[in-house]
The first five atom37 places (N, CA, C, CB, O) and aatype in JSON, in Angstrom:
{
  "aatype": [12, 0, 7, 1, 9, 17, 16, 7, 16, 0, 5, 10, 10, 10, 13, 19, 19, 0, 13, 7, 10, 19, 10, 0, 17, 13, 7, 10, 16, 10, 1, 6, 0, 18, 1, 5, 19, 3, 12, 15, 2, 15, 0, 14, 0, 5, 15, 8, 0, 19, 10, 7, 9, 0, 7, 0, 9, 10, 0, 0, 0, 19, 17, 10, 17, 15, 10, 19, 16, 15, 10, 19, 10, 10, 5, 5, 0, 6, 11, 5, 3, 5, 14, 14, 1, 15, 7, 0, 14, 14, 1, 9, 14, 7, 6, 5, 7, 7, 16, 5, 7, 15, 14, 3],
  "atom_mask": [
    [1, 1, 1, 1, 1],
    [1, 1, 1, 1, 1],
    [1, 1, 1, 0, 1],
    [1, 1, 1, 1, 1],
    [1, 1, 1, 1, 1],
    [1, 1, 1, 1, 1],
    [1, 1, 1, 1, 1],
    [1, 1, 1, 0, 1],
    [1, 1, 1, 1, 1],
    [1, 1, 1, 1, 1],
    [1, 1, 1, 1, 1],
    [1, 1, 1, 1, 1],
    [1, 1, 1, 1, 1],
    [1, 1, 1, 1, 1],
    [1, 1, 1, 1, 1],
    [1, 1, 1, 1, 1],
    [1, 1, 1, 1, 1],
    [1, 1, 1, 1, 1],
    [1, 1, 1, 1, 1],
    [1, 1, 1, 0, 1],
    [1, 1, 1, 1, 1],
    [1, 1, 1, 1, 1],
    [1, 1, 1, 1, 1],
    [1, 1, 1, 1, 1],
    [1, 1, 1, 1, 1],
    [1, 1, 1, 1, 1],
    [1, 1, 1, 0, 1],
    [1, 1, 1, 1, 1],
    [1, 1, 1, 1, 1],
    [1, 1, 1, 1, 1],
    [1, 1, 1, 1, 1],
    [1, 1, 1, 1, 1],
    [1, 1, 1, 1, 1],
    [1, 1, 1, 1, 1],
    [1, 1, 1, 1, 1],
    [1, 1, 1, 1, 1],
    [1, 1, 1, 1, 1],
    [1, 1, 1, 1, 1],
    [1, 1, 1, 1, 1],
    [1, 1, 1, 1, 1],
    [1, 1, 1, 1, 1],
    [1, 1, 1, 1, 1],
    [1, 1, 1, 1, 1],
    [1, 1, 1, 1, 1],
    [1, 1, 1, 1, 1],
    [1, 1, 1, 1, 1],
    [1, 1, 1, 1, 1],
    [1, 1, 1, 1, 1],
    [1, 1, 1, 1, 1],
    [1, 1, 1, 1, 1],
    [1, 1, 1, 1, 1],
    [1, 1, 1, 0, 1],
    [1, 1, 1, 1, 1],
    [1, 1, 1, 1, 1],
    [1, 1, 1, 0, 1],
    [1, 1, 1, 1, 1],
    [1, 1, 1, 1, 1],
    [1, 1, 1, 1, 1],
    [1, 1, 1, 1, 1],
    [1, 1, 1, 1, 1],
    [1, 1, 1, 1, 1],
    [1, 1, 1, 1, 1],
    [1, 1, 1, 1, 1],
    [1, 1, 1, 1, 1],
    [1, 1, 1, 1, 1],
    [1, 1, 1, 1, 1],
    [1, 1, 1, 1, 1],
    [1, 1, 1, 1, 1],
    [1, 1, 1, 1, 1],
    [1, 1, 1, 1, 1],
    [1, 1, 1, 1, 1],
    [1, 1, 1, 1, 1],
    [1, 1, 1, 1, 1],
    [1, 1, 1, 1, 1],
    [1, 1, 1, 1, 1],
    [1, 1, 1, 1, 1],
    [1, 1, 1, 1, 1],
    [1, 1, 1, 1, 1],
    [1, 1, 1, 1, 1],
    [1, 1, 1, 1, 1],
    [1, 1, 1, 1, 1],
    [1, 1, 1, 1, 1],
    [1, 1, 1, 1, 1],
    [1, 1, 1, 1, 1],
    [1, 1, 1, 1, 1],
    [1, 1, 1, 1, 1],
    [1, 1, 1, 0, 1],
    [1, 1, 1, 1, 1],
    [1, 1, 1, 1, 1],
    [1, 1, 1, 1, 1],
    [1, 1, 1, 1, 1],
    [1, 1, 1, 1, 1],
    [1, 1, 1, 1, 1],
    [1, 1, 1, 0, 1],
    [1, 1, 1, 1, 1],
    [1, 1, 1, 1, 1],
    [1, 1, 1, 0, 1],
    [1, 1, 1, 0, 1],
    [1, 1, 1, 1, 1],
    [1, 1, 1, 1, 1],
    [1, 1, 1, 0, 1],
    [1, 1, 1, 1, 1],
    [1, 1, 1, 1, 1],
    [1, 1, 1, 1, 1]
  ],
  "atom_positions": [
    [[-7.35, 3.65, 6.98], [-7.88, 3.77, 5.74], [-8.63, 4.74, 5.41], [-8.44, 2.87, 5.47], [-9.22, 4.65, 4.33]],
    [[-8.81, 5.86, 6.21], [-9.61, 7.2, 6.15], [-10.92, 6.72, 5.75], [-9.04, 8.36, 5.09], [-11.38, 7.29, 4.76]],
    [[-11.66, 5.76, 6.31], [-13.24, 5.54, 6.08], [-13.43, 4.74, 4.67], [0.0, 0.0, 0.0], [-14.56, 4.47, 4.26]],
    [[-12.38, 4.42, 4.03], [-12.59, 3.53, 2.99], [-11.87, 2.15, 3.11], [-12.19, 4.19, 1.79], [-10.82, 1.75, 2.6]],
    [[-12.82, 1.51, 4.0], [-12.5, 0.14, 4.27], [-12.6, -0.87, 3.02], [-13.43, -0.31, 5.37], [-11.79, -1.79, 2.88]],
    [[-13.55, -0.63, 2.19], [-13.49, -1.72, 1.01], [-12.51, -1.52, -0.07], [-14.81, -1.81, 0.29], [-11.99, -2.41, -0.73]],
    [[-12.32, -0.2, -0.18], [-11.18, 0.22, -1.21], [-9.88, -0.57, -0.55], [-10.91, 2.1, -1.31], [-9.33, -1.42, -1.24]],
    [[-9.41, -0.29, 0.79], [-8.24, -0.63, 1.26], [-8.27, -2.21, 1.17], [0.0, 0.0, 0.0], [-7.25, -2.84, 0.87]],
    [[-9.41, -2.78, 1.43], [-9.4, -4.53, 1.71], [-9.05, -4.54, 0.46], [-10.84, -5.57, 2.19], [-7.83, -4.68, 0.33]],
    [[-9.8, -4.44, -0.76], [-9.56, -4.79, -2.0], [-8.19, -4.55, -2.48], [-10.43, -4.19, -2.75], [-7.62, -5.46, -3.08]],
    [[-7.63, -3.49, -2.3], [-6.1, -3.37, -2.81], [-5.38, -4.28, -1.81], [-5.41, -1.72, -2.79], [-4.41, -4.82, -2.35]],
    [[-5.51, -4.58, -0.69], [-4.73, -5.71, 0.05], [-4.95, -6.92, -0.64], [-5.14, -5.92, 1.55], [-3.98, -7.57, -1.04]],
    [[-6.15, -7.33, -0.85], [-6.53, -8.71, -1.5], [-5.95, -8.91, -2.66], [-7.93, -8.91, -1.76], [-5.42, -10.0, -2.88]],
    [[-5.94, -8.06, -3.47], [-5.39, -8.21, -4.81], [-3.77, -8.11, -4.73], [-6.03, -7.07, -5.78], [-3.01, -8.72, -5.49]],
    [[-3.49, -7.52, -4.02], [-1.84, -7.48, -3.92], [-1.38, -8.87, -3.44], [-1.24, -6.28, -2.78], [-0.46, -9.51, -3.95]],
    [[-2.15, -9.27, -2.37], [-1.76, -10.51, -1.99], [-1.87, -11.63, -3.11], [-2.52, -10.85, -0.85], [-1.01, -12.5, -3.25]],
    [[-3.09, -11.52, -3.95], [-3.03, -12.35, -5.23], [-1.8, -12.13, -5.9], [-4.15, -12.06, -6.2], [-1.08, -13.07, -6.21]],
    [[-1.5, -10.87, -6.16], [-0.05, -10.87, -7.06], [1.18, -11.38, -6.27], [0.37, -9.29, -7.56], [2.14, -11.91, -6.84]],
    [[1.12, -11.21, -5.14], [2.42, -12.0, -4.55], [2.42, -13.41, -4.79], [2.57, -11.87, -3.0], [3.41, -14.06, -5.15]],
    [[1.15, -13.93, -4.55], [0.91, -15.38, -4.87], [1.33, -15.93, -6.21], [0.0, 0.0, 0.0], [1.9, -17.02, -6.35]],
    [[1.01, -15.11, -7.15], [1.45, -15.4, -8.48], [3.09, -15.41, -8.61], [0.81, -14.33, -9.45], [3.77, -16.32, -9.09]],
    [[3.48, -14.37, -8.15], [5.01, -14.1, -8.42], [5.7, -15.57, -7.44], [5.58, -12.17, -7.68], [6.59, -16.3, -7.87]],
    [[5.19, -15.7, -6.42], [5.59, -16.89, -5.46], [5.52, -18.13, -6.25], [4.6, -17.04, -4.15], [6.47, -18.92, -6.28]],
    [[4.33, -18.34, -6.94], [4.32, -19.47, -7.79], [5.23, -19.72, -8.78], [3.29, -19.53, -8.34], [5.77, -20.78, -9.09]],
    [[5.36, -18.32, -9.37], [6.14, -18.57, -10.58], [7.71, -19.02, -10.1], [6.12, -17.15, -11.56], [8.29, -19.93, -10.69]],
    [[8.36, -18.26, -8.91], [9.28, -18.51, -8.43], [9.65, -19.95, -8.17], [9.24, -17.85, -7.58], [10.66, -20.54, -8.55]],
    [[8.6, -20.43, -7.44], [8.74, -21.77, -7.0], [8.74, -22.99, -8.16], [0.0, 0.0, 0.0], [9.36, -24.05, -8.04]],
    [[7.94, -22.63, -9.28], [7.81, -23.56, -10.42], [9.03, -23.51, -11.1], [6.66, -23.25, -11.37], [9.48, -24.54, -11.59]],
    [[9.72, -22.29, -11.21], [10.94, -22.13, -12.11], [12.02, -22.72, -11.08], [11.27, -20.43, -12.66], [12.84, -23.44, -11.64]],
    [[12.16, -22.6, -9.91], [13.3, -23.36, -9.15], [12.96, -25.02, -9.18], [13.37, -22.77, -7.45], [13.91, -25.78, -9.01]],
    [[11.85, -25.48, -9.36], [11.33, -26.83, -9.45], [12.15, -27.21, -10.94], [9.43, -26.89, -9.45], [13.01, -28.09, -10.95]],
    [[11.86, -26.61, -11.94], [12.25, -26.48, -13.32], [13.61, -26.64, -13.24], [11.86, -25.2, -14.0], [14.19, -27.62, -13.71]],
    [[14.21, -25.66, -12.62], [15.83, -25.87, -12.69], [16.4, -26.95, -12.11], [16.54, -24.83, -12.08], [17.35, -27.53, -12.65]],
    [[15.85, -27.34, -10.89], [16.36, -28.58, -10.28], [16.14, -29.69, -11.03], [15.84, -28.83, -9.05], [17.04, -30.53, -11.0]],
    [[14.91, -29.97, -11.87], [14.83, -31.05, -12.69], [15.75, -31.01, -13.82], [13.57, -31.19, -13.13], [16.07, -32.08, -14.33]],
    [[16.24, -29.87, -14.31], [17.4, -29.58, -15.49], [18.72, -30.11, -15.01], [17.63, -27.9, -15.84], [19.48, -30.69, -15.78]],
    [[19.03, -29.88, -13.55], [20.26, -30.55, -13.11], [20.26, -32.08, -13.03], [20.59, -30.06, -11.82], [21.24, -32.79, -13.23]],
    [[19.05, -32.48, -12.7], [19.01, -33.85, -12.73], [19.4, -34.71, -14.1], [17.69, -34.13, -12.35], [18.62, -34.72, -15.05]],
    [[20.55, -35.38, -14.13], [21.02, -35.83, -15.27], [19.9, -37.01, -16.02], [22.49, -36.41, -14.89], [19.9, -37.27, -17.23]],
    [[19.05, -37.57, -15.07], [18.26, -38.61, -15.61], [16.97, -38.48, -16.29], [18.06, -39.37, -14.72], [16.36, -39.35, -16.91]],
    [[16.57, -36.86, -16.0], [15.35, -36.48, -16.77], [15.84, -35.55, -18.0], [14.26, -35.67, -15.78], [16.49, -34.5, -17.93]],
    [[15.32, -36.26, -19.24], [15.82, -35.39, -20.28], [14.4, -34.81, -21.03], [16.91, -36.29, -21.36], [14.16, -34.86, -22.24]],
    [[13.65, -34.32, -20.12], [12.21, -33.55, -20.52], [12.7, -32.15, -20.89], [10.95, -33.44, -19.15], [13.59, -31.65, -20.19]],
    [[12.27, -31.55, -21.79], [12.57, -30.07, -22.24], [12.04, -29.4, -21.05], [11.81, -29.52, -23.71], [11.17, -29.9, -20.34]],
    [[12.67, -28.1, -20.8], [12.24, -27.27, -19.77], [11.11, -26.43, -20.16], [13.3, -26.49, -19.31], [11.0, -25.86, -21.24]],
    [[10.14, -26.37, -19.03], [8.82, -25.57, -19.32], [9.05, -24.26, -18.79], [7.47, -26.19, -18.65], [9.81, -24.13, -17.83]],
    [[8.47, -23.24, -19.33], [8.49, -22.09, -18.81], [7.21, -21.51, -18.22], [8.97, -21.37, -19.7], [6.15, -21.56, -18.84]],
    [[7.32, -20.96, -17.05], [6.02, -20.48, -16.27], [6.2, -18.9, -16.09], [5.85, -21.27, -14.68], [5.88, -18.39, -15.01]],
    [[6.68, -18.18, -17.09], [6.93, -16.75, -17.05], [5.72, -15.93, -16.85], [7.57, -16.32, -18.27], [5.67, -14.87, -16.22]],
    [[4.55, -16.67, -17.58], [3.29, -15.95, -17.57], [2.74, -15.88, -16.32], [2.35, -16.49, -18.42], [1.86, -15.03, -16.24]],
    [[2.99, -16.6, -15.13], [2.81, -16.48, -13.63], [3.31, -15.24, -13.11], [3.47, -17.56, -12.89], [2.56, -14.42, -12.58]],
    [[4.7, -15.05, -13.25], [5.5, -14.0, -12.92], [5.07, -12.65, -13.51], [0.0, 0.0, 0.0], [4.96, -11.6, -12.86]],
    [[4.85, -12.81, -14.85], [4.63, -11.53, -15.69], [3.01, -11.14, -14.85], [4.56, -11.9, -17.77], [2.78, -10.04, -14.35]],
    [[2.24, -12.06, -14.84], [0.76, -11.59, -14.25], [0.89, -11.07, -13.05], [-0.29, -12.69, -14.08], [0.28, -10.02, -12.82]],
    [[1.55, -11.57, -12.2], [1.78, -11.19, -10.85], [2.31, -9.64, -10.77], [0.0, 0.0, 0.0], [1.68, -8.77, -10.18]],
    [[3.55, -9.41, -11.45], [4.23, -8.35, -11.51], [3.17, -7.19, -12.06], [5.49, -8.63, -12.35], [2.99, -6.14, -11.44]],
    [[2.56, -7.48, -13.2], [1.31, -6.43, -13.77], [0.4, -5.96, -12.59], [0.2, -7.24, -14.94], [0.12, -4.8, -12.27]],
    [[0.04, -7.05, -12.06], [-1.04, -7.07, -11.01], [-0.53, -6.14, -10.08], [-1.34, -8.48, -10.33], [-1.09, -5.05, -9.95]],
    [[0.69, -6.51, -9.25], [0.91, -5.74, -8.45], [1.34, -4.38, -8.71], [1.55, -6.26, -7.84], [1.26, -3.59, -7.77]],
    [[1.8, -3.95, -9.91], [1.99, -2.67, -10.39], [0.73, -1.95, -10.53], [2.68, -2.71, -11.62], [0.61, -0.79, -10.13]],
    [[-0.29, -2.64, -11.13], [-1.78, -1.88, -10.91], [-2.14, -1.55, -9.68], [-2.94, -2.65, -11.33], [-2.34, -0.36, -9.45]],
    [[-2.28, -2.47, -8.68], [-2.65, -2.12, -7.32], [-1.87, -1.16, -6.79], [-2.63, -3.17, -6.47], [-2.45, -0.26, -6.17]],
    [[-0.31, -1.13, -6.92], [0.44, 0.23, -6.31], [-0.1, 1.19, -6.85], [1.93, 0.45, -6.52], [-0.44, 2.05, -6.03]],
    [[-0.43, 1.5, -8.25], [-0.84, 2.64, -8.7], [-2.17, 3.06, -8.29], [-0.74, 2.61, -9.95], [-2.35, 4.26, -8.08]],
    [[-3.13, 2.24, -8.15], [-4.31, 2.35, -7.56], [-4.29, 2.92, -6.05], [-4.9, 1.07, -7.64], [-5.01, 3.83, -5.65]],
    [[-3.42, 2.29, -5.36], [-3.4, 2.77, -3.96], [-2.38, 4.19, -4.04], [-2.74, 1.45, -2.86], [-2.19, 4.87, -3.04]],
    [[-1.92, 4.45, -5.09], [-1.2, 5.81, -5.01], [-2.22, 6.88, -5.39], [0.1, 5.89, -6.0], [-2.31, 7.93, -4.75]],
    [[-3.0, 6.6, -6.45], [-4.15, 7.24, -6.69], [-5.09, 7.63, -5.64], [-4.73, 6.55, -7.48], [-5.49, 8.79, -5.49]],
    [[-5.46, 6.57, -4.86], [-6.26, 6.77, -3.53], [-5.65, 7.65, -2.74], [-6.46, 5.56, -2.72], [-6.2, 8.73, -2.5]],
    [[-4.61, 7.38, -2.31], [-3.79, 8.34, -1.47], [-3.75, 9.93, -1.74], [-2.41, 7.88, -1.6], [-3.92, 10.8, -0.88]],
    [[-3.54, 10.11, -2.95], [-3.37, 11.3, -3.64], [-4.93, 11.97, -3.5], [-2.79, 11.01, -5.25], [-4.92, 13.16, -3.16]],
    [[-6.02, 11.48, -3.67], [-7.4, 11.8, -3.55], [-7.59, 12.18, -2.0], [-8.35, 10.55, -4.04], [-8.23, 13.18, -1.66]],
    [[-7.05, 11.38, -1.18], [-7.29, 11.52, 0.05], [-6.61, 12.84, 0.63], [-6.9, 10.31, 0.67], [-7.12, 13.65, 1.4]],
    [[-5.42, 12.84, 0.13], [-4.61, 13.97, 0.6], [-5.26, 15.51, 0.03], [-3.0, 13.68, 0.01], [-5.24, 16.53, 0.72]],
    [[-5.74, 15.44, -1.17], [-6.55, 16.6, -1.85], [-7.75, 16.76, -1.15], [-6.89, 16.36, -3.35], [-8.14, 17.93, -1.08]],
    [[-8.61, 15.73, -0.49], [-9.6, 16.11, 0.37], [-9.32, 16.55, 1.6], [-10.36, 15.24, 0.52], [-10.05, 17.33, 2.21]],
    [[-8.13, 16.05, 2.08], [-7.88, 16.68, 3.48], [-7.55, 18.38, 3.51], [-6.54, 15.85, 4.12], [-7.77, 19.18, 4.42]],
    [[-6.98, 18.56, 2.29], [-6.48, 19.87, 2.16], [-7.72, 20.69, 1.67], [-5.21, 19.94, 1.17], [-7.46, 21.89, 1.77]],
    [[-9.0, 20.46, 1.16], [-10.1, 21.04, 0.91], [-10.82, 21.36, 2.15], [-10.79, 20.29, 0.06], [-11.5, 22.39, 2.2]],
    [[-10.71, 20.54, 3.22], [-11.52, 20.7, 4.37], [-11.37, 21.95, 5.2], [-11.31, 19.63, 5.17], [-10.2, 22.31, 5.35]],
    [[-12.26, 22.66, 5.76], [-12.15, 23.88, 6.33], [-11.44, 23.68, 7.62], [-13.46, 24.53, 6.48], [-11.83, 22.96, 8.54]],
    [[-10.03, 24.59, 7.59], [-9.27, 24.41, 8.57], [-9.17, 25.9, 9.35], [-7.97, 23.8, 8.03], [-9.26, 26.92, 8.67]],
    [[-9.02, 25.97, 10.48], [-8.92, 27.55, 11.01], [-7.56, 28.2, 10.59], [-9.0, 27.67, 12.75], [-6.53, 27.56, 10.38]],
    [[-7.72, 29.67, 10.48], [-6.54, 30.23, 10.22], [-5.45, 29.84, 11.02], [-6.67, 31.47, 10.27], [-5.75, 29.56, 12.18]],
    [[-4.06, 29.72, 10.67], [-2.97, 29.56, 11.82], [-2.67, 31.09, 12.23], [-1.46, 28.7, 11.26], [-2.84, 32.05, 11.48]],
    [[-2.27, 31.13, 13.34], [-1.68, 32.26, 13.74], [-0.52, 31.81, 14.91], [-2.84, 33.28, 14.25], [-0.47, 30.69, 15.41]],
    [[0.28, 32.83, 15.18], [1.6, 32.51, 16.23], [1.0, 32.0, 17.63], [0.0, 0.0, 0.0], [1.64, 31.34, 18.44]],
    [[-0.41, 32.42, 17.79], [-0.78, 32.05, 19.26], [-1.3, 30.67, 19.33], [-1.87, 33.01, 19.86], [-1.86, 30.17, 18.36]],
    [[-1.13, 29.99, 20.53], [-1.69, 28.81, 20.66], [-3.09, 28.8, 20.83], [-1.13, 28.2, 21.6], [-3.6, 29.89, 21.1]],
    [[-3.92, 27.71, 20.73], [-5.15, 27.81, 20.71], [-6.13, 28.08, 22.29], [-5.41, 26.58, 19.97], [-5.69, 27.79, 23.4]],
    [[-7.09, 28.5, 22.09], [-7.62, 28.72, 23.16], [-8.26, 27.52, 23.98], [-8.43, 29.64, 22.88], [-8.61, 26.58, 23.27]],
    [[-8.45, 27.39, 25.18], [-8.84, 26.32, 25.83], [-10.11, 26.61, 26.33], [-7.95, 25.93, 26.78], [-10.17, 27.57, 27.1]],
    [[-11.18, 25.99, 26.07], [-12.62, 26.5, 26.2], [-12.88, 26.42, 27.83], [-13.78, 25.49, 25.24], [-12.56, 25.54, 28.63]],
    [[-13.43, 27.38, 27.99], [-13.87, 27.55, 29.64], [-12.73, 28.1, 30.57], [0.0, 0.0, 0.0], [-12.89, 28.23, 31.78]],
    [[-11.47, 28.44, 29.86], [-10.56, 29.26, 30.64], [-10.73, 30.76, 30.19], [-9.07, 28.75, 30.45], [-11.23, 31.14, 29.13]],
    [[-10.16, 31.61, 31.31], [-10.47, 33.14, 30.96], [-9.1, 33.43, 30.51], [-11.06, 34.22, 32.28], [-8.12, 32.74, 30.81]],
    [[-9.09, 34.54, 29.73], [-7.85, 35.06, 29.44], [-7.14, 35.96, 30.58], [0.0, 0.0, 0.0], [-7.67, 36.18, 31.67]],
    [[-6.04, 36.4, 30.23], [-5.04, 37.04, 31.18], [-4.06, 36.01, 31.79], [0.0, 0.0, 0.0], [-4.0, 34.81, 31.55]],
    [[-3.24, 36.81, 32.69], [-2.1, 36.04, 33.32], [-2.6, 35.41, 34.74], [-0.77, 37.06, 33.56], [-3.4, 35.95, 35.51]],
    [[-2.04, 34.31, 34.91], [-2.37, 33.54, 36.23], [-1.2, 33.69, 36.98], [-2.75, 31.97, 36.09], [-0.09, 33.71, 36.43]],
    [[-1.4, 33.83, 38.47], [-0.37, 33.64, 39.3], [0.42, 34.87, 39.29], [0.0, 0.0, 0.0], [1.59, 34.91, 39.69]],
    [[-0.23, 35.85, 38.83], [0.65, 37.46, 38.78], [0.68, 37.66, 40.42], [-0.41, 39.11, 37.79], [-0.16, 37.19, 41.17]],
    [[1.69, 38.37, 40.78], [2.01, 38.91, 41.9], [0.94, 40.12, 42.41], [3.41, 39.35, 41.69], [0.82, 41.02, 41.57]],
    [[0.25, 40.27, 43.48], [-0.63, 41.49, 43.65], [0.18, 42.09, 44.79], [-2.31, 41.2, 44.02], [-0.17, 43.16, 45.3]]
  ]
}
């Protein structure tokens, strides 16, 4: 999580809550559908759409938050000083230049 442990943990926990809301909506909707199939039950159907909508909005908000966090991390990584790239491989410290194993 690139040193942002609290940000990543908060995003994960909020997304789990959002998933729980959507799961609760789905379960309650299924229960209500089975109640309507039962002919002995004449109670009107109840809507639990608030849970599903709240879960979907929270999940979208957390996803956008994680997108912004990722873009900020990418931007910070690009700003760090990086050595100029050349066609040659990097030098190994302690090694001397020249050819090794050349016939004498």
